[in-house]
N, C-alpha and C positions, 0 to 999 in steps of 0.2 A: 893652581888649576884643579888638582885632585880634590882639594878641600872644598872647592866650590861645587864640583860634581857630586861629591859625597853629601854635601848639605842639601843639594837639590833632591837627591834620592831620598834622604830622610824626610824631607818636607812632603814629597810625593807619597811615601809610605804612610806617614802620619795622616795625610789628607784622606787617602782611601780607607785607612783604618777607621778614621773618624766617620766617614760616610757609611761604612759597613755597620759600625756600632749604632749609628743613627737609624739605619734601615732596620736592624734587628730590634732596636728599641721601638721603632714605629710598628713593626709587626707584632711585637709583644703587647702593644697598646691597643690592638684591634679588639673592638667590642662586638660580639656576635649577638644576633637576635635568637631568642629561645621562646618557645610557646608550648601550650598544652593542646592536645587534640580536643576538638569539640565533640560533644555527644548530644545528638538531637534526634527527635523523631522527624523523619523526612520522607519524601517521595522522590524516587528517581524514575526516569523514563528510559526504558530499553527500546532502541530503535530497530525497526525491521524494514527492509526495502519492500515496497508494495506496488502492486499493479491495480489500477482502478478500472472497473468495468460497470457499464450500465446494468441494472438489475434485469432490464428487458431490452436486449439488443438482438436484432434479427437481420437476416439478409432478405431482400425483396427480389423475387425471381419471377420471370414470366411463366405462366402455366400453359401458354399457347405459343404457337409459332406464327409470326406475321411481321409486317412492317410497323415500326414505331411511328404512329401517325401524329400524336400530340403529347406534349409534356406540359403539365399544368402547375408544376412546382419548380423550385430552384434548390440548388445545393445549399445546405446549411439552414434551410427554412424550417420553421416549426409548423407541423401539420396536426390536424385534429383527426380523431378516429372516424373512418368512413370517408375522408376527403379524397377526391379523385386526384391521382398523381400521374398516371400514364394511361395512354389509350393506344391499342394496336388497331390496325386497319381491320374493320369488322365485316367487310363485304362477304367473304366466304362463309362466315359463321351465321350471318343474317340469312343468307340463302339456305343454309342447312335448317335454320329455324322455320323458314317459310315452307320448305319441303316437308318437314315433320308435321307442321300444322295441317297441311293438305292431306297427308296420310292419316292423321288423326281424325279429320272430318270424314274421310271415306270410311274409316273403321267404325266410327260412331253410327253412320248411316247403315252400314252393313249389319251392325249388331242390332239396331232397332228393327230392321226388316226381318232378320232371322228370329228375333224374339217374338215378333208378331206371328210368324208362321209356327213357331214352336208352341205358342199359346193355343193355336188352333189345331195342334197335333198334325201339322203338315210336314214339319221336319222333326228329326229326332233331337233329343236333349244333348247328344254329343256334338251335333252341328252348332247348337247354340253355345256350347262351351268353347268350341273353336273360335267362334266369332268374338266371344268375350276375351279370349286370350289375345286375339289380334288387336282388339281395342286397348288392352292393357299394355301390349308391346308398343303400340303407337304413342300412348301417353308417356311411357318411359323414354322413348326415343326423342320426343319433344323436350322432355325435361333435360336430357343429356345435351341436346343441341342448344338449349337455352343456357345451360351451364357453360358450354364452350364460348358462347357469345358473351356471357357475363365476365368470363375470364379475360376478355380483351380490354377490360377496364381494371386497372390495378389501383386499389384504394388502400389507404392507411389502416392497418389492423388495430392501431392504438395511437394515442397522442405521442408525438416524439419529434426528434430533430433528424432531418435528412442528412445523409452523408453524400459523398461525391457520386456523380453519375458514371456508370461503367459502359454506357452506350449512348448514342446520340440520335437526335431526331432523324427519321428516315431510314434508320438502320434496320436490317432484317434480323429479327430477334428469334432465336431458337427456343423451343420449349425447355424450361429450366434455366435459361440464361440469367445471370446476375444483372439486375438493373441498378440497385443502390442498397444501402443499409439504413436502418431506422433505429434510433436509440431513444428509449424513454429514460431520461436522466433525472427524474424526480427522486429516485432512490438508487444509490450506488453500492455496488459490492466491491470491497477492497480485499484483495488476496495477499497474504504474506506467509513466508515459511518460517517455522519455528523448529529449533533443534530439539532432539529427543529429551535431553535433561531439562530444558526449559518447559517443554510440554508437560513433563511429569510434575514439575513445580506448579504449573498452572492448574492442572487437574486436581492436585491436592489442596490448593488454596481456594479455588473458586467453587462455591457450592453449586449443586446441579441446577437449581432454579434461578440462580443469579446470572446476570450477564455482565461480563467484564467491560468496563468503560475504557475506550481508547481515544487517542487524538490522532489527527492526520496532519502531517507536515507536508506542504506542497513543494513543488520544484523550486520555487523562489524563496524557500526556507520560512515562509509564513505559515502559521497554523490555520487550518480550515476553521471557519466560524462555528461549525456544529461538531459536537463530539459524536462518536459512534459507539457501537457495541459489538463485541465478538458474538457472532450468530451461530456459526457452525465450525466444526473441525472435521477434516476429511477422515475417511476410515483407515487409510493405509499410509505408512511411511514410505518415502522414496529411498530405496535401498542404496542408491548411488550417492545421495547427498546426506542421508540420515535425518532429513527434515520431514515435517508434516505440514500441510497447508491449513491455515486458518482463514476464515472469511469474516470480515467485519462489515456492518451495514451502516451507511450514513445517509441521512435525509439531505436532499439537495434542492431546496425550494427555489433558490435564486439561479439555478442552472450553472453555477460556477464550475463544477466538476464535469468533465467530459469523458466519454468512453475512450480507453487507451492511455489515459494519463498515468504518470508515475508519481510516487511520493514515498513518505516514510510513515509507517504506523508507529506510534509512540505508546508503548504499553506501560502503565504505571506499576511500580513495585514499591510497596510500603515497607519502610525500614524503621524498626523500633530501636531507640537508643543506639543509633549508628555512630561509630567513631570515625570522624572525618579529619584528614590532614591534607595539607597542600602537597602536590606532586613534587614541588621544588625541594621539599625537605627530605626526600628519599634518594637513595643511590643504589645501583645494581652491582652485584658481584656474580658473574656468570649469569644464571637464569633466576637468581634470587634477589629479593628486594630488601633493603635495610634502611634504618634510620639511626641517628645518633641520639641516645638518651643521655641527658645531663643530670648528674646526681647533685646532692645538696652542696658538695664541695666544688662544683663546677667541672668535674671530670666527665668527659664524654666516653660513652661505650656504644659500639655498634650493636644493633639488635635486629634480628631478622623478623620481618612481618609478612603476612599474607594478605592479599587484596581480595575483597569481596566484589567490589564494583569499581570501575574506572569511569570517571566523569571529567569533563573539561577542567583541567587545572587541579583536580581534587582526586583523592582516593578514599574509598570507604574500606576501612581496615577490618579484616575478619579476625585475625589473631596476631599477638605479638605486642600489643599496646594496651595500656589502661588509660582512662581519661585523666588520671592524676599524673601521668608521666610527663616530664618536660623533655621536649625534643628540639634539636637544632633546626632552626627555620631556614637559615641561609648560610652560605659560605661553606658548603659541604666539601668542596675541593681544597679548602685552605687549612683543614685540620687533619689530625691523625687519631687513630683509636687510642684511648686511654690518656689523651692529652687534657690538660687543665686549661680552661678558657675563661675569659672575662665576658660576661653577657648581660644583656638587658632583656627583661621579660616583655613579650608582645602578646596582646590578647587577640586570638583568632576570631573571637566572637564579634569584635569590632570590624575586623577586616571582612568577615563574611556575614555581616549583620543581615538578618531577614531571610536567611537561606531556608527555603521551603521545598522548592521543586528543582531538581537537577537532572540533566540528561545523561544517561549512560552512553558510553561510546561502544 
């Protein structure tokens, strides 16, 4: 019985030893992928959160007090310059105009009579001057009354799109009360904030007479059909955020963009002879980034690198790598420093064929 148990134990030990040897042999036979960094001239796009505004966006307010008698337009409607939009009840202001006209007629008659008497030396020149002053005052009062009457009609100051109404038909409107907003969306101003270091890079690279071309990514991640240009940079930095505001201008002939939208400005950055590697070929130790460099004997050595730009799935390397270096592409967690590996060379240029424009994160 003891011999049988002993035999079984030896068979079990031999079985597991065989499995372990098989697994070790299998691990030793792993072939890793190795590649060279690619070096290309490329353009990356740095993204900035942006606010989209109409170049001409105003609030329409009543200049008089009165009941809102008529509304001639609708919310969201496109209106032309001078088009009648709202009308306040004009009765009081019409009465003021009639009263002023009557007073003007009386002043004109009085002036003519006084002038005739003055020409015949019946009255003094000072009395004629007083009559002339009354006439001028009556004319001014009529002009003022007519202006108040005209203000009962609110007309579009420019072509644009109506916003929502803030008051309703029949409401008593106070002087200065907000009626609606009007946006001319033919040209849009897009504001975005830039950090101080990036602002300095921009100022140094962009010539004074050149305008930086930018793209606009909309909320649905689609690019707006027209490119824009950086038009102005504000005078002061925000001391709380360390940013300064840029303004780009976009033509909007189809009216796709609306006041108050959000999006992302994409600022192109040209990189000459950029060294690019996949993110999956790197690993982190504390706050530093490393790659494994493979020498001619297949021995891997960790090497620290610094990153110039981070883009989806890729890094643009600033220091630590040469284009001729071979780096471990995959299997970072399966190897150790100074270990010798078996590898196949993989060309990154095939994997990343046609890379021209990449988006910075």
